[in-house]
OpenMM code with the backbone's topology and positions (N, CA, C; nanometers):
from openmm import Vec3, app, unit

residues = "UNK UNK UNK UNK UNK UNK UNK UNK UNK UNK UNK UNK UNK UNK UNK UNK UNK UNK UNK UNK UNK UNK UNK UNK UNK UNK UNK UNK UNK UNK UNK UNK UNK UNK UNK UNK UNK UNK UNK UNK UNK UNK UNK UNK UNK UNK UNK UNK UNK UNK UNK UNK UNK UNK UNK UNK UNK UNK UNK UNK UNK UNK UNK UNK UNK UNK UNK UNK UNK UNK UNK UNK UNK UNK UNK UNK UNK UNK UNK UNK UNK UNK UNK UNK UNK UNK UNK UNK UNK UNK UNK UNK UNK UNK UNK UNK UNK UNK UNK UNK UNK UNK UNK UNK UNK UNK UNK UNK UNK UNK UNK UNK UNK UNK UNK UNK UNK UNK UNK UNK UNK UNK UNK UNK UNK UNK UNK UNK UNK UNK UNK UNK UNK UNK UNK UNK UNK UNK UNK UNK UNK UNK UNK UNK UNK UNK UNK UNK UNK UNK UNK UNK UNK UNK UNK UNK UNK UNK UNK UNK UNK UNK UNK UNK UNK UNK UNK UNK UNK UNK UNK UNK UNK UNK UNK".split()
positions = [
    Vec3(-1.4840, -0.6278, -2.4407),
    Vec3(-1.3634, -0.6911, -2.3911),
    Vec3(-1.3656, -0.6881, -2.2386),
    Vec3(-1.3380, -0.8003, -2.1767),
    Vec3(-1.3381, -0.8081, -2.0300),
    Vec3(-1.2149, -0.7375, -1.9746),
    Vec3(-1.2352, -0.6699, -1.8633),
    Vec3(-1.1233, -0.6019, -1.7991),
    Vec3(-1.0453, -0.6999, -1.7142),
    Vec3(-0.9179, -0.6696, -1.6965),
    Vec3(-0.8356, -0.7530, -1.6093),
    Vec3(-0.8771, -0.7305, -1.4649),
    Vec3(-0.8399, -0.8240, -1.3798),
    Vec3(-0.8692, -0.8083, -1.2371),
    Vec3(-0.8035, -0.6834, -1.1815),
    Vec3(-0.6843, -0.6488, -1.2319),
    Vec3(-0.6163, -0.5290, -1.1831),
    Vec3(-0.6990, -0.4044, -1.2112),
    Vec3(-0.7662, -0.3994, -1.3262),
    Vec3(-0.8469, -0.2824, -1.3606),
    Vec3(-0.9719, -0.2730, -1.2735),
    Vec3(-1.0085, -0.3824, -1.2116),
    Vec3(-1.1267, -0.3834, -1.1257),
    Vec3(-1.0930, -0.3586, -0.9787),
    Vec3(-0.9674, -0.3318, -0.9486),
    Vec3(-0.9269, -0.3090, -0.8095),
    Vec3(-0.9911, -0.1821, -0.7565),
    Vec3(-1.0099, -0.1746, -0.6264),
    Vec3(-1.0755, -0.0569, -0.5687),
    Vec3(-0.9917, 0.0700, -0.5811),
    Vec3(-1.0616, 0.1825, -0.5800),
    Vec3(-0.9963, 0.3130, -0.5763),
    Vec3(-1.0820, 0.4060, -0.4917),
    Vec3(-1.0242, 0.5206, -0.4574),
    Vec3(-1.0967, 0.6227, -0.3815),
    Vec3(-1.0847, 0.7549, -0.4559),
    Vec3(-1.1974, 0.8204, -0.4750),
    Vec3(-1.1989, 0.9569, -0.5274),
    Vec3(-1.1957, 1.0512, -0.4070),
    Vec3(-1.1212, 1.1610, -0.4207),
    Vec3(-1.1030, 1.2538, -0.3096),
    Vec3(-1.1216, 1.3969, -0.3590),
    Vec3(-1.1748, 1.4808, -0.2722),
    Vec3(-1.1868, 1.6225, -0.3041),
    Vec3(-1.1674, 1.7047, -0.1778),
    Vec3(-1.0923, 1.8128, -0.1903),
    Vec3(-1.0716, 1.9085, -0.0818),
    Vec3(-1.1317, 2.0424, -0.1193),
    Vec3(-1.1774, 2.1144, -0.0195),
    Vec3(-1.2067, 2.2566, -0.0301),
    Vec3(-1.1105, 2.3256, 0.0658),
    Vec3(-1.0598, 2.4416, 0.0254),
    Vec3(-0.9639, 2.5135, 0.1086),
    Vec3(-1.0180, 2.6504, 0.1471),
    Vec3(-0.9679, 2.7004, 0.2595),
    Vec3(-1.0126, 2.8288, 0.3125),
    Vec3(-0.9405, 2.9456, 0.2471),
    Vec3(-0.8130, 2.9250, 0.2140),
    Vec3(-0.7327, 3.0331, 0.1584),
    Vec3(-0.6365, 2.9743, 0.0550),
    Vec3(-0.5533, 3.0555, -0.0079),
    Vec3(-0.4652, 3.0035, -0.1138),
    Vec3(-0.3567, 2.9062, -0.0660),
    Vec3(-0.3313, 2.8989, 0.0631),
    Vec3(-0.2279, 2.8082, 0.1140),
    Vec3(-0.2784, 2.6642, 0.1124),
    Vec3(-0.1921, 2.5731, 0.0736),
    Vec3(-0.2325, 2.4319, 0.0594),
    Vec3(-0.2567, 2.3619, 0.1927),
    Vec3(-0.2221, 2.4242, 0.3052),
    Vec3(-0.2489, 2.3628, 0.4360),
    Vec3(-0.3852, 2.4041, 0.4920),
    Vec3(-0.4669, 2.4730, 0.4124),
    Vec3(-0.5912, 2.5314, 0.4640),
    Vec3(-0.7163, 2.4499, 0.4327),
    Vec3(-0.7042, 2.3183, 0.4261),
    Vec3(-0.8231, 2.2355, 0.3999),
    Vec3(-0.9318, 2.2662, 0.5022),
    Vec3(-1.0524, 2.2912, 0.4534),
    Vec3(-1.1662, 2.3148, 0.5423),
    Vec3(-1.2753, 2.2103, 0.5223),
    Vec3(-1.2610, 2.1276, 0.4182),
    Vec3(-1.3524, 2.0154, 0.3954),
    Vec3(-1.2794, 1.9109, 0.3117),
    Vec3(-1.3128, 1.7857, 0.3358),
    Vec3(-1.2595, 1.6757, 0.2568),
    Vec3(-1.3699, 1.5723, 0.2404),
    Vec3(-1.3698, 1.5081, 0.1244),
    Vec3(-1.4627, 1.3978, 0.1004),
    Vec3(-1.3890, 1.2862, 0.0291),
    Vec3(-1.4239, 1.1633, 0.0651),
    Vec3(-1.3694, 1.0445, 0.0006),
    Vec3(-1.4851, 0.9561, -0.0413),
    Vec3(-1.4735, 0.8983, -0.1609),
    Vec3(-1.5744, 0.8064, -0.2134),
    Vec3(-1.5003, 0.6820, -0.2608),
    Vec3(-1.5322, 0.5678, -0.1994),
    Vec3(-1.4637, 0.4420, -0.2326),
    Vec3(-1.5456, 0.3640, -0.3349),
    Vec3(-1.4744, 0.3113, -0.4358),
    Vec3(-1.5365, 0.2337, -0.5426),
    Vec3(-1.4732, 0.0955, -0.5459),
    Vec3(-1.5592, -0.0054, -0.5482),
    Vec3(-1.5161, -0.1449, -0.5643),
    Vec3(-1.6003, -0.2087, -0.6739),
    Vec3(-1.5352, -0.2758, -0.7659),
    Vec3(-1.6037, -0.3457, -0.8750),
    Vec3(-1.7035, -0.2550, -0.9476),
    Vec3(-1.6685, -0.1295, -0.9627),
    Vec3(-1.7519, -0.0375, -1.0377),
    Vec3(-1.8694, 0.0205, -0.9619),
    Vec3(-1.8755, -0.0034, -0.8310),
    Vec3(-1.9875, 0.0479, -0.7508),
    Vec3(-1.9335, 0.1296, -0.6335),
    Vec3(-2.0016, 0.2387, -0.6045),
    Vec3(-1.9681, 0.3179, -0.4872),
    Vec3(-2.0123, 0.2406, -0.3646),
    Vec3(-1.9180, 0.2137, -0.2746),
    Vec3(-1.9479, 0.1328, -0.1565),
    Vec3(-1.9361, 0.2109, -0.0265),
    Vec3(-1.8736, 0.3284, -0.0305),
    Vec3(-1.8603, 0.4080, 0.0924),
    Vec3(-1.8365, 0.5537, 0.0565),
    Vec3(-1.8907, 0.6409, 0.1410),
    Vec3(-1.8720, 0.7850, 0.1268),
    Vec3(-1.8381, 0.8426, 0.2639),
    Vec3(-1.7507, 0.9422, 0.2652),
    Vec3(-1.7196, 1.0123, 0.3905),
    Vec3(-1.6982, 1.1589, 0.3582),
    Vec3(-1.7502, 1.2440, 0.4435),
    Vec3(-1.7328, 1.3884, 0.4277),
    Vec3(-1.7090, 1.4473, 0.5654),
    Vec3(-1.6075, 1.5328, 0.5759),
    Vec3(-1.5771, 1.5964, 0.7044),
    Vec3(-1.5412, 1.7421, 0.6827),
    Vec3(-1.5901, 1.8249, 0.7718),
    Vec3(-1.5419, 1.9625, 0.7804),
    Vec3(-1.4166, 1.9615, 0.8658),
    Vec3(-1.3272, 2.0541, 0.8392),
    Vec3(-1.1964, 2.0602, 0.9049),
    Vec3(-1.1722, 2.2035, 0.9501),
    Vec3(-1.1179, 2.2188, 1.0695),
    Vec3(-1.0759, 2.3522, 1.1135),
    Vec3(-0.9368, 2.3794, 1.0555),
    Vec3(-0.9272, 2.4756, 0.9628),
    Vec3(-0.7961, 2.5061, 0.9055),
    Vec3(-0.7099, 2.5821, 1.0059),
    Vec3(-0.5820, 2.5991, 0.9785),
    Vec3(-0.4928, 2.6639, 1.0753),
    Vec3(-0.5149, 2.8145, 1.0914),
    Vec3(-0.5916, 2.8749, 1.0010),
    Vec3(-0.6178, 3.0188, 1.0092),
    Vec3(-0.7680, 3.0447, 0.9950),
    Vec3(-0.8160, 3.1493, 1.0587),
    Vec3(-0.9593, 3.1807, 1.0545),
    Vec3(-0.9974, 3.2698, 0.9373),
    Vec3(-0.9015, 3.3152, 0.8599),
    Vec3(-0.9284, 3.4035, 0.7467),
    Vec3(-0.9702, 3.3199, 0.6254),
    Vec3(-1.0960, 3.3314, 0.5858),
    Vec3(-1.1482, 3.2543, 0.4726),
    Vec3(-1.1539, 3.3415, 0.3476),
    Vec3(-1.0862, 3.2976, 0.2411),
    Vec3(-1.0857, 3.3695, 0.1146),
    Vec3(-1.1857, 3.3112, 0.0152),
    Vec3(-1.2241, 3.1841, 0.0324),
    Vec3(-1.2996, 3.1147, -0.0720),
    Vec3(-1.4429, 3.0787, -0.0332),
    Vec3(-1.4981, 3.1451, 0.0678),
    Vec3(-1.6371, 3.1197, 0.1051),
    Vec3(-1.7292, 3.1426, -0.0144),
    Vec3(-1.6971, 3.2414, -0.0970),
    Vec3(-1.7817, 3.2709, -0.2134),
    Vec3(-1.7838, 3.1557, -0.3138),
    Vec3(-1.6879, 3.0654, -0.3075),
    Vec3(-1.6823, 2.9508, -0.3989),
    Vec3(-1.7555, 2.8311, -0.3397),
    Vec3(-1.7213, 2.7943, -0.2148),
    Vec3(-1.7757, 2.6711, -0.1570),
    Vec3(-1.8786, 2.6934, -0.0473),
    Vec3(-1.8939, 2.8151, -0.0007),
    Vec3(-1.9966, 2.8451, 0.0998),
    Vec3(-1.9574, 2.8132, 0.2427),
    Vec3(-1.8367, 2.7629, 0.2655),
    Vec3(-1.7936, 2.7264, 0.4005),
    Vec3(-1.7350, 2.8497, 0.4684),
    Vec3(-1.7735, 2.8700, 0.5938),
    Vec3(-1.7261, 2.9855, 0.6703),
    Vec3(-1.6486, 2.9390, 0.7940),
    Vec3(-1.5723, 3.0319, 0.8522),
    Vec3(-1.5015, 3.0037, 0.9767),
    Vec3(-1.5997, 2.9618, 1.0854),
    Vec3(-1.7134, 3.0263, 1.0912),
    Vec3(-1.8132, 2.9930, 1.1942),
    Vec3(-1.8566, 2.8468, 1.1842),
    Vec3(-1.8598, 2.7921, 1.0641),
    Vec3(-1.8999, 2.6518, 1.0454),
    Vec3(-1.7913, 2.5531, 1.0882),
    Vec3(-1.6663, 2.5942, 1.0851),
    Vec3(-1.5578, 2.4984, 1.1101),
    Vec3(-1.4775, 2.5256, 1.2363),
    Vec3(-1.4999, 2.6372, 1.3025),
    Vec3(-1.4137, 2.6730, 1.4163),
    Vec3(-1.4154, 2.5689, 1.5275),
    Vec3(-1.5258, 2.4948, 1.5435),
    Vec3(-1.5327, 2.3913, 1.6469),
    Vec3(-1.5052, 2.2508, 1.5928),
    Vec3(-1.4685, 2.2411, 1.4660),
    Vec3(-1.4354, 2.1115, 1.4054),
    Vec3(-1.2904, 2.0760, 1.4391),
    Vec3(-1.2549, 1.9482, 1.4332),
    Vec3(-1.1152, 1.9109, 1.4591),
    Vec3(-1.0250, 1.9535, 1.3434),
    Vec3(-0.8952, 1.9706, 1.3713),
    Vec3(-0.8001, 2.0015, 1.2644),
    Vec3(-0.7722, 1.8780, 1.1791),
    Vec3(-0.7062, 1.8995, 1.0671),
    Vec3(-0.6764, 1.7919, 0.9732),
    Vec3(-0.6101, 1.6723, 1.0416),
    Vec3(-0.5148, 1.6980, 1.1287),
    Vec3(-0.4409, 1.5897, 1.1945),
    Vec3(-0.5282, 1.4957, 1.2753),
    Vec3(-0.6445, 1.5411, 1.3175),
    Vec3(-0.7401, 1.4538, 1.3879),
    Vec3(-0.8413, 1.3921, 1.2920),
    Vec3(-0.8735, 1.4623, 1.1849),
    Vec3(-0.9736, 1.4132, 1.0889),
    Vec3(-0.9169, 1.3025, 1.0006),
    Vec3(-0.7975, 1.3257, 0.9445),
    Vec3(-0.7441, 1.2335, 0.8449),
    Vec3(-0.7329, 1.0891, 0.8950),
    Vec3(-0.6808, 1.0632, 1.0151),
    Vec3(-0.6707, 0.9237, 1.0589),
    Vec3(-0.8064, 0.8512, 1.0672),
    Vec3(-0.9144, 0.9249, 1.0850),
    Vec3(-1.0472, 0.8605, 1.0883),
    Vec3(-1.0932, 0.8203, 0.9490),
    Vec3(-1.0320, 0.8775, 0.8459),
    Vec3(-1.0725, 0.8504, 0.7074),
    Vec3(-0.9850, 0.7477, 0.6371),
    Vec3(-0.8645, 0.7281, 0.6865),
    Vec3(-0.7698, 0.6410, 0.6150),
    Vec3(-0.8144, 0.4962, 0.6002),
    Vec3(-0.9022, 0.4412, 0.6860),
    Vec3(-0.9480, 0.3045, 0.6577),
    Vec3(-1.0149, 0.2899, 0.5203),
    Vec3(-1.0691, 0.3972, 0.4661),
    Vec3(-1.1287, 0.3903, 0.3323),
    Vec3(-1.0241, 0.3641, 0.2244),
    Vec3(-0.8974, 0.3872, 0.2565),
    Vec3(-0.7900, 0.3680, 0.1596),
    Vec3(-0.7335, 0.2258, 0.1590),
    Vec3(-0.7748, 0.1437, 0.2535),
    Vec3(-0.7206, 0.0075, 0.2626),
    Vec3(-0.7413, -0.0689, 0.1319),
    Vec3(-0.6315, -0.1145, 0.0745),
    Vec3(-0.6365, -0.1999, -0.0436),
    Vec3(-0.6667, -0.1299, -0.1743),
    Vec3(-0.6675, 0.0032, -0.1775),
    Vec3(-0.6964, 0.0717, -0.3037),
    Vec3(-0.5700, 0.0865, -0.3871),
    Vec3(-0.5893, 0.0986, -0.5177),
    Vec3(-0.4779, 0.1136, -0.6109),
    Vec3(-0.4379, 0.2588, -0.6327),
    Vec3(-0.5339, 0.3509, -0.6213),
    Vec3(-0.5025, 0.4905, -0.6498),
    Vec3(-0.6105, 0.5808, -0.5920),
    Vec3(-0.5780, 0.7101, -0.5900),
    Vec3(-0.6731, 0.8148, -0.5568),
    Vec3(-0.7073, 0.8880, -0.6865),
    Vec3(-0.8330, 0.9227, -0.7033),
    Vec3(-0.8763, 0.9979, -0.8208),
    Vec3(-0.9234, 1.1354, -0.7759),
    Vec3(-0.8906, 1.2363, -0.8557),
    Vec3(-0.9360, 1.3721, -0.8268),
    Vec3(-0.9408, 1.4507, -0.9570),
    Vec3(-1.0294, 1.5481, -0.9620),
    Vec3(-1.0374, 1.6346, -1.0783),
    Vec3(-0.9346, 1.7455, -1.0602),
    Vec3(-0.8461, 1.7601, -1.1570),
    Vec3(-0.7300, 1.8487, -1.1414),
    Vec3(-0.6497, 1.7995, -1.0208),
    Vec3(-0.6050, 1.6768, -1.0304),
    Vec3(-0.5474, 1.6049, -0.9162),
    Vec3(-0.4272, 1.6731, -0.8527),
    Vec3(-0.3554, 1.7548, -0.9282),
    Vec3(-0.2400, 1.8229, -0.8703),
    Vec3(-0.2781, 1.9070, -0.7500),
    Vec3(-0.3955, 1.9699, -0.7553),
    Vec3(-0.4419, 2.0510, -0.6433),
    Vec3(-0.4675, 1.9630, -0.5214),
    Vec3(-0.5486, 1.8581, -0.5368),
    Vec3(-0.5848, 1.7740, -0.4229),
    Vec3(-0.4648, 1.6986, -0.3677),
    Vec3(-0.3752, 1.6561, -0.4554),
    Vec3(-0.2540, 1.5882, -0.4088),
    Vec3(-0.1676, 1.6835, -0.3267),
    Vec3(-0.1553, 1.8087, -0.3719),
    Vec3(-0.0758, 1.9077, -0.2984),
    Vec3(-0.1394, 1.9398, -0.1629),
    Vec3(-0.2718, 1.9525, -0.1589),
    Vec3(-0.3398, 1.9799, -0.0320),
    Vec3(-0.3201, 1.8627, 0.0635),
    Vec3(-0.3399, 1.7405, 0.0151),
    Vec3(-0.3234, 1.6226, 0.1004),
    Vec3(-0.1807, 1.6127, 0.1533),
    Vec3(-0.0831, 1.6276, 0.0672),
    Vec3(0.0568, 1.6174, 0.1083),
    Vec3(0.0930, 1.7270, 0.2079),
    Vec3(0.0530, 1.8498, 0.1794),
    Vec3(0.0858, 1.9618, 0.2670),
    Vec3(0.0175, 1.9482, 0.4026),
    Vec3(-0.1097, 1.9117, 0.4021),
    Vec3(-0.1822, 1.8956, 0.5290),
    Vec3(-0.1247, 1.7807, 0.6117),
    Vec3(-0.0916, 1.6698, 0.5456),
    Vec3(-0.0312, 1.5574, 0.6187),
    Vec3(0.1010, 1.6001, 0.6814),
    Vec3(0.1848, 1.6632, 0.6045),
    Vec3(0.3156, 1.7036, 0.6573),
    Vec3(0.3013, 1.8047, 0.7703),
    Vec3(0.2088, 1.8994, 0.7562),
    Vec3(0.1869, 1.9996, 0.8618),
    Vec3(0.1385, 1.9344, 0.9902),
    Vec3(0.0656, 1.8226, 0.9770),
    Vec3(0.0128, 1.7512, 1.0934),
    Vec3(0.1083, 1.6442, 1.1446),
    Vec3(0.2234, 1.6287, 1.0811),
    Vec3(0.3181, 1.5260, 1.1225),
    Vec3(0.2762, 1.3860, 1.0811),
    Vec3(0.1974, 1.3763, 0.9738),
    Vec3(0.1493, 1.2474, 0.9231),
    Vec3(0.2157, 1.2185, 0.7890),
    Vec3(0.2286, 1.0908, 0.7574),
    Vec3(0.2801, 1.0532, 0.6262),
    Vec3(0.1660, 1.0560, 0.5254),
    Vec3(0.1872, 1.1196, 0.4103),
    Vec3(0.0847, 1.1124, 0.3054),
    Vec3(0.0717, 0.9682, 0.2570),
    Vec3(-0.0465, 0.9277, 0.2146),
    Vec3(-0.0613, 0.7896, 0.1659),
    Vec3(0.0254, 0.7677, 0.0419),
    Vec3(0.0897, 0.6527, 0.0322),
    Vec3(0.1789, 0.6255, -0.0806),
    Vec3(0.1020, 0.5757, -0.2025),
    Vec3(0.0035, 0.6527, -0.2444),
    Vec3(-0.0828, 0.6128, -0.3559),
    Vec3(-0.0672, 0.7102, -0.4713),
    Vec3(-0.0654, 0.6584, -0.5934),
    Vec3(-0.0640, 0.7485, -0.7078),
    Vec3(-0.2009, 0.8156, -0.7248),
    Vec3(-0.1993, 0.9301, -0.7901),
    Vec3(-0.3229, 1.0005, -0.8228),
    Vec3(-0.3548, 0.9817, -0.9705),
    Vec3(-0.4832, 0.9660, -1.0002),
    Vec3(-0.5341, 0.9674, -1.1366),
    Vec3(-0.6142, 1.0958, -1.1504),
    Vec3(-0.5828, 1.1734, -1.2528),
    Vec3(-0.6505, 1.3009, -1.2750),
    Vec3(-0.7680, 1.2790, -1.3703),
    Vec3(-0.8884, 1.3099, -1.3245),
    Vec3(-1.0055, 1.2896, -1.4092),
    Vec3(-1.0164, 1.3951, -1.5193),
    Vec3(-0.9436, 1.5066, -1.5086),
    Vec3(-0.9356, 1.6001, -1.6214),
    Vec3(-0.8667, 1.5284, -1.7380),
    Vec3(-0.7494, 1.4719, -1.7094),
    Vec3(-0.6734, 1.4010, -1.8136),
    Vec3(-0.7486, 1.2779, -1.8632),
    Vec3(-0.8134, 1.2073, -1.7711),
    Vec3(-0.8903, 1.0883, -1.8082),
    Vec3(-1.0023, 1.1246, -1.9054),
    Vec3(-1.0737, 1.2334, -1.8779),
    Vec3(-1.1834, 1.2765, -1.9658),
    Vec3(-1.1306, 1.3187, -2.1032),
    Vec3(-1.0161, 1.3841, -2.1051),
    Vec3(-0.9578, 1.4252, -2.2334),
    Vec3(-0.9170, 1.3036, -2.3160),
    Vec3(-0.8522, 1.2059, -2.2502),
    Vec3(-0.8080, 1.0851, -2.3220),
    Vec3(-0.9244, 0.9982, -2.3660),
    Vec3(-1.0233, 0.9829, -2.2778),
    Vec3(-1.1313, 0.8875, -2.3036),
    Vec3(-1.2355, 0.9409, -2.4016),
    Vec3(-1.2753, 1.0671, -2.3843),
    Vec3(-1.3851, 1.1219, -2.4652),
    Vec3(-1.3441, 1.2431, -2.5476),
    Vec3(-1.2157, 1.2790, -2.5477),
    Vec3(-1.1665, 1.3976, -2.6191),
    Vec3(-1.2450, 1.5223, -2.5805),
    Vec3(-1.2733, 1.5362, -2.4526),
    Vec3(-1.3529, 1.6482, -2.4035),
    Vec3(-1.2688, 1.7731, -2.3811),
    Vec3(-1.3195, 1.8851, -2.4271),
    Vec3(-1.2654, 2.0182, -2.4004),
    Vec3(-1.3843, 2.1126, -2.4044),
    Vec3(-1.4067, 2.1973, -2.3096),
    Vec3(-1.3314, 2.2113, -2.1862),
    Vec3(-1.3578, 2.0935, -2.0922),
    Vec3(-1.2713, 2.0794, -1.9938),
    Vec3(-1.2818, 1.9642, -1.9035),
    Vec3(-1.2961, 2.0068, -1.7581),
    Vec3(-1.3581, 2.1203, -1.7342),
    Vec3(-1.3909, 2.1544, -1.5952),
    Vec3(-1.4922, 2.0517, -1.5469),
    Vec3(-1.4963, 2.0308, -1.4165),
    Vec3(-1.5823, 1.9261, -1.3622),
    Vec3(-1.7271, 1.9399, -1.4079),
    Vec3(-1.7877, 2.0581, -1.4063),
    Vec3(-1.9254, 2.0673, -1.4554),
    Vec3(-1.9401, 2.0263, -1.6020),
    Vec3(-1.8388, 2.0549, -1.6842),
    Vec3(-1.8449, 2.0171, -1.8257),
    Vec3(-1.8451, 1.8657, -1.8432),
    Vec3(-1.7553, 1.7980, -1.7708),
    Vec3(-1.7470, 1.6523, -1.7814),
    Vec3(-1.8753, 1.5888, -1.7269),
    Vec3(-1.9230, 1.6399, -1.6152),
    Vec3(-2.0465, 1.5854, -1.5573),
    Vec3(-2.1650, 1.6040, -1.6510),
    Vec3(-2.1738, 1.7186, -1.7135),
    Vec3(-2.2829, 1.7437, -1.8094),
    Vec3(-2.2744, 1.6442, -1.9247),
    Vec3(-2.1540, 1.6208, -1.9763),
    Vec3(-2.1343, 1.5259, -2.0867),
    Vec3(-2.1787, 1.3848, -2.0481),
    Vec3(-2.1501, 1.3462, -1.9244),
    Vec3(-2.1809, 1.2093, -1.8795),
    Vec3(-2.3172, 1.1971, -1.8117),
    Vec3(-2.3870, 1.3069, -1.7913),
    Vec3(-2.5167, 1.3020, -1.7236),
    Vec3(-2.5045, 1.2765, -1.5747),
    Vec3(-2.3957, 1.3273, -1.5143),
    Vec3(-2.3707, 1.3090, -1.3710),
    Vec3(-2.4225, 1.4313, -1.2969),
    Vec3(-2.5004, 1.4092, -1.1936),
    Vec3(-2.5487, 1.5179, -1.1086),
    Vec3(-2.4315, 1.5775, -1.0306),
    Vec3(-2.4314, 1.7111, -1.0156),
    Vec3(-2.3197, 1.7766, -0.9480),
    Vec3(-2.3668, 1.9005, -0.8750),
    Vec3(-2.3253, 1.9133, -0.7496),
    Vec3(-2.3365, 2.0364, -0.6724),
    Vec3(-2.1926, 2.0847, -0.6565),
    Vec3(-2.1453, 2.1578, -0.7573),
    Vec3(-2.0022, 2.1895, -0.7678),
    Vec3(-1.9517, 2.2667, -0.6465),
    Vec3(-1.8335, 2.2295, -0.6016),
    Vec3(-1.7621, 2.2838, -0.4858),
    Vec3(-1.8210, 2.2374, -0.3528),
    Vec3(-1.9092, 2.1406, -0.3565),
    Vec3(-1.9445, 2.0635, -0.2378),
    Vec3(-1.8505, 1.9430, -0.2438),
    Vec3(-1.7647, 1.9268, -0.1433),
    Vec3(-1.6600, 1.8249, -0.1512),
    Vec3(-1.7148, 1.6856, -0.1794),
    Vec3(-1.8247, 1.6483, -0.1151),
    Vec3(-1.8783, 1.5138, -0.1374),
    Vec3(-1.9338, 1.4991, -0.2788),
    Vec3(-2.0037, 1.5987, -0.3272),
    Vec3(-2.0560, 1.5929, -0.4636),
    Vec3(-1.9418, 1.5865, -0.5646),
    Vec3(-1.8374, 1.6680, -0.5455),
    Vec3(-1.7237, 1.6663, -0.6371),
    Vec3(-1.6507, 1.5320, -0.6344),
    Vec3(-1.6304, 1.4753, -0.5156),
    Vec3(-1.5621, 1.3457, -0.5057),
    Vec3(-1.6452, 1.2358, -0.5710),
    Vec3(-1.7762, 1.2385, -0.5479),
    Vec3(-1.8607, 1.1364, -0.6112),
    Vec3(-1.8608, 1.1522, -0.7628),
    Vec3(-1.8617, 1.2754, -0.8110),
    Vec3(-1.8549, 1.2971, -0.9555),
    Vec3(-1.7245, 1.2395, -1.0121),
    Vec3(-1.6131, 1.2611, -0.9440),
    Vec3(-1.4855, 1.2046, -0.9889),
    Vec3(-1.4905, 1.0527, -0.9924),
    Vec3(-1.5497, 0.9947, -0.8899),
    Vec3(-1.5638, 0.8483, -0.8875),
    Vec3(-1.6451, 0.8018, -1.0073),
    Vec3(-1.7531, 0.8710, -1.0372),
    Vec3(-1.8394, 0.8317, -1.1496),
    Vec3(-1.7708, 0.8522, -1.2846),
    Vec3(-1.6824, 0.9505, -1.2938),
    Vec3(-1.6052, 0.9694, -1.4173),
    Vec3(-1.5136, 0.8495, -1.4397),
    Vec3(-1.4443, 0.8061, -1.3348),
    Vec3(-1.3564, 0.6890, -1.3485),
    Vec3(-1.4397, 0.5650, -1.3819),
    Vec3(-1.5513, 0.5481, -1.3150),
    Vec3(-1.6398, 0.4345, -1.3429),
    Vec3(-1.6807, 0.4346, -1.4905),
    Vec3(-1.7229, 0.5504, -1.5416),
    Vec3(-1.7646, 0.5589, -1.6817),
    Vec3(-1.6482, 0.5320, -1.7762),
    Vec3(-1.5302, 0.5845, -1.7449),
    Vec3(-1.4138, 0.5644, -1.8311),
    Vec3(-1.3714, 0.4182, -1.8360),
    Vec3(-1.3953, 0.3470, -1.7281),
    Vec3(-1.3611, 0.2050, -1.7239),
    Vec3(-1.4701, 0.1175, -1.7870),
    Vec3(-1.5767, 0.1787, -1.8340),
    Vec3(-1.6830, 0.1021, -1.8981),
    Vec3(-1.7776, 0.0376, -1.8004),
    Vec3(-1.7674, 0.0767, -1.6711),
    Vec3(-1.8576, 0.0201, -1.5710),
    Vec3(-1.9885, 0.0954, -1.5653),
    Vec3(-1.9898, 0.2181, -1.6161),
    Vec3(-2.1079, 0.3036, -1.6007),
    Vec3(-2.1980, 0.2973, -1.7200),
    Vec3(-2.2509, 0.1802, -1.7501),
    Vec3(-2.3369, 0.1643, -1.8667),
    Vec3(-2.4597, 0.2548, -1.8613),
    Vec3(-2.4978, 0.2960, -1.7405),
    Vec3(-2.6145, 0.3823, -1.7258),
    Vec3(-2.5798, 0.5283, -1.7564),
    Vec3(-2.4514, 0.5589, -1.7705),
    Vec3(-2.4097, 0.6963, -1.7999),
    Vec3(-2.3911, 0.7124, -1.9503),
    Vec3(-2.4191, 0.8313, -2.0005),
    Vec3(-2.3880, 0.8610, -2.1407),
    Vec3(-2.2362, 0.8757, -2.1521),
    Vec3(-2.1795, 0.8212, -2.2576),
    Vec3(-2.0338, 0.8357, -2.2758),
    Vec3(-1.9996, 0.8887, -2.4120),
] * unit.nanometer
topology = app.Topology()
chain = topology.addChain("A")
for resn in residues:
    res = topology.addResidue(resn, chain)
    for name in ("N", "CA", "C"):
        topology.addAtom(name, app.Element.getBySymbol(name[0]), res)
């Protein structure tokens, strides 16, 4: 069955890594733009969070030393927003986390969060393939998607590929 033009509209997958439990502590962000079922742009940036105390280096490998000379979120985000032009939604795995980080970081920087809905690829995988568990590595393994988990760009690209597969665009992926 052919998809409607609306279903073929562009979207962006997004992933954040944070330094500490506070949602304003983004230390990395990645965006992957998809048009007509193909990845057309990727962006990854390190971010200097508001505090130098890193709690999650053991998860993502990012340290204060790596980001202390990077710009803060308020300078990074405006350089990335052109990737959002004309998209219908943002996709993220466990989207509540990424949406909260984006909203909190935007507000802390005096920026408006983008007025885009989020699609959660956890829920998408459960609805589309009845997958449980639905952690990102589990979904990627099911679909044959390469993943370097907790690398923001790898996670964002994996989310993009999950949406592509769910929409039937990823004929090369196992579903």
